[in-house]
C-alpha positions, 0 to 999 in steps of 0.5 A, spaced: 155 111 586 155 114 593 151 111 599 149 117 604 149 116 612 141 116 611 141 110 606 140 114 600 144 112 594 146 118 590 145 117 582 149 121 577 147 118 570 146 111 573 139 108 571 135 107 577 134 100 575 141 098 575 142 102 582 137 098 585 137 091 582 140 088 588 136 092 593 132 088 598 127 094 598 128 096 590 120 097 590 121 103 594 127 106 589 126 112 584 131 117 582 129 125 584 133 130 580 132 137 581 132 142 575 137 147 576 136 153 578 131 150 583 130 157 585 127 159 578 124 152 576 121 149 582 121 142 579 124 135 580 124 130 575 122 123 578 125 117 575 122 110 577 125 103 576 121 098 572 119 095 579 118 101 583 111 101 586 106 106 583 104 108 590 111 110 592 111 115 586 105 118 588 107 119 595 113 122 593 109 127 588 104 128 594 110 130 599 114 134 593 107 138 592 106 140 599 106 147 601 112 147 605 116 144 599 112 146 593 116 143 588 112 140 581 114 133 580 115 131 572 115 123 572 119 120 566 116 115 562 122 111 562 129 112 564 134 114 559 140 109 557 146 110 561 153 112 558 
């Protein structure tokens, strides 16, 4: 797992619950994974942790759908098990 200067965590196959378990603001954590190639499939998969605030998910979906970004969001029912 890599922490960026912006405070964002980079996930590569790590469950959102595992990635955010020890974070103070874990209710604001979710994984947003673009579907490739994004210029052909303008969609992002959103994977919340069990404790992610539903309002955070909804605000993220609204921002992704905004005209400037214009991405469709696909909400995962649950996170897949990590390898």
